C-alpha positions in Angstrom: 147.9 107.0 -63.6 145.1 105.6 -61.1 142.4 104.1 -63.4 138.3 104.7 -63.0 136.7 102.3 -61.2 135.0 99.7 -64.0 130.8 101.0 -64.6 129.6 98.7 -62.4 131.5 99.4 -59.5 130.3 103.3 -59.9 127.1 102.6 -60.3 127.1 99.7 -57.3 128.9 102.6 -54.9 126.0 105.1 -56.0 123.4 103.1 -55.5 125.1 102.1 -52.4 125.4 105.7 -51.1 121.8 106.8 -51.8 120.8 103.3 -50.0 122.5 104.2 -46.8 122.3 107.9 -46.8 118.2 107.0 -46.8 117.1 108.2 -50.2 116.8 105.2 -51.0 114.6 103.8 -47.8 114.2 99.9 -47.2 111.0 98.6 -49.3 112.2 100.9 -52.1 112.0 98.9 -55.5 114.6 100.0 -57.7 114.3 101.0 -61.2 114.5 97.8 -63.8 117.6 97.2 -65.7 116.4 99.1 -68.8 116.0 102.3 -66.7 119.1 102.0 -64.8 120.9 101.4 -68.1 119.6 104.4 -69.9 120.0 106.3 -66.8 124.3 105.7 -66.4 124.4 105.1 -70.1 125.8 101.5 -70.2 124.5 98.3 -70.9 122.1 96.1 -69.6 124.7 93.2 -68.5 126.9 96.6 -66.6 123.4 97.2 -64.6 123.1 93.2 -63.9 126.5 93.4 -62.1 125.5 96.5 -60.4 123.1 94.9 -59.0 124.7 91.6 -58.3 127.2 93.2 -56.1 124.1 95.2 -54.2 123.1 91.8 -53.8 126.6 90.3 -52.6 126.5 93.5 -50.0 123.0 92.4 -48.6 121.6 96.1 -49.6 118.9 94.1 -51.9 116.6 91.3 -52.7 114.8 90.2 -55.8 111.5 89.3 -55.7 111.2 87.2 -59.3 109.0 88.7 -61.6 108.4 92.1 -59.4 111.8 93.7 -59.3 114.8 94.6 -56.8 114.0 95.9 -53.3 116.2 97.6 -50.8 116.8 95.3 -47.8 115.4 96.1 -44.9 117.9 96.0 -42.0 
């Protein structure tokens, strides 16, 4: 029986879809880790893994002390 994807992968995939569809255009600041954790009902560590995956996909960039933003194309 197939298992559901891990929460961090599901979150990353949902955010990827929003970025690629233009719902989150380049330069848009993502909600904070705490806000995303509340939104998806997961731990901050899970959100951190999801955002790390978005970094690996070159979809977001982090600015120290300012947040994480959708990358320019």
